[in-house]
C-alpha angles and dihedrals in degrees: 000000000000115000094245092051092047091051091051091049093051092046090052091053093050093049096043116113118248118271117267114261094026120134114271131209098226121139139188118224133173152129134265116213109190126189122226098015126114090221135020090215121119102031113143116229117185145161107246092194098035122138112287103225130186105249127200101222096171091109096036122115125201120176132184101190128199115214130154091356091304135114111232121232103025092210122031119180115199136171119248111279095033120145112219123199120218106199118184105222094164127099092241135059122269135200111201118194143158132206094187119129093234092059128003116189144139119205094192123220114323130178131241113284094029125113132196127195126218127189116220106207102161126066119242147074116313115193114203126210138172117230091207098046111036094190091066115099138155142154135237112196112203112203135195095225139018095248099107140104144192119228118246128226091286093048094253125141142174130200119239089040098210094180094052094045091050093048090058094043094247108156135179099036106161119232114268107271118234111264150086121306142177111234122198139182134217132190129155094238102030134080109248119247135193139204136186110233135177117219112216126225088244134009123022139294114223125222131176124199123197107194130193130202116270145100112335096219126197133307096230133012113243 
């Protein structure tokens, strides 16, 4: 092949658009501005109609700790099928249970140093309580896909939330495909909101939520 022809061929390959159906590097970023809260941290933002991908959770680690009569973290988002460990790192016995529709269970009384594992196989909000210490409360939010995020101390978020996924050992999450999505929010003390957003092929779409106090609602309609 002549040198000029070869150069033209290589240039055409470099300038050609990506093949349809290929993974894109688009992202959705934004800020949550809540009213009546001391901090905007810990608001769940998620795509209710995001791609449902098959995740390999064999190396994932989700922990709902118990220290100083407190569940840590207060809000733990997990994908459907996640196994969550409930270690008792207090000096007293605990009895963790849930009456939530998404997952009803009662671990019974177990001693300090023990840990029990629970699989969360249905999407929804799971409120945790301790039968021994009524002041203890936390939430596990079970999601249909890995395209979710928790806001930071400034109320900022990004989907996919690479830091959160890495912290839980979730690997192999595909880039968010270009397209239109329905984004929703959840917080225990805030009225949920929603927004239609279009994820670009490259770069990031920007969304701002202004949330008011009120009933939190559900993650998904049944």
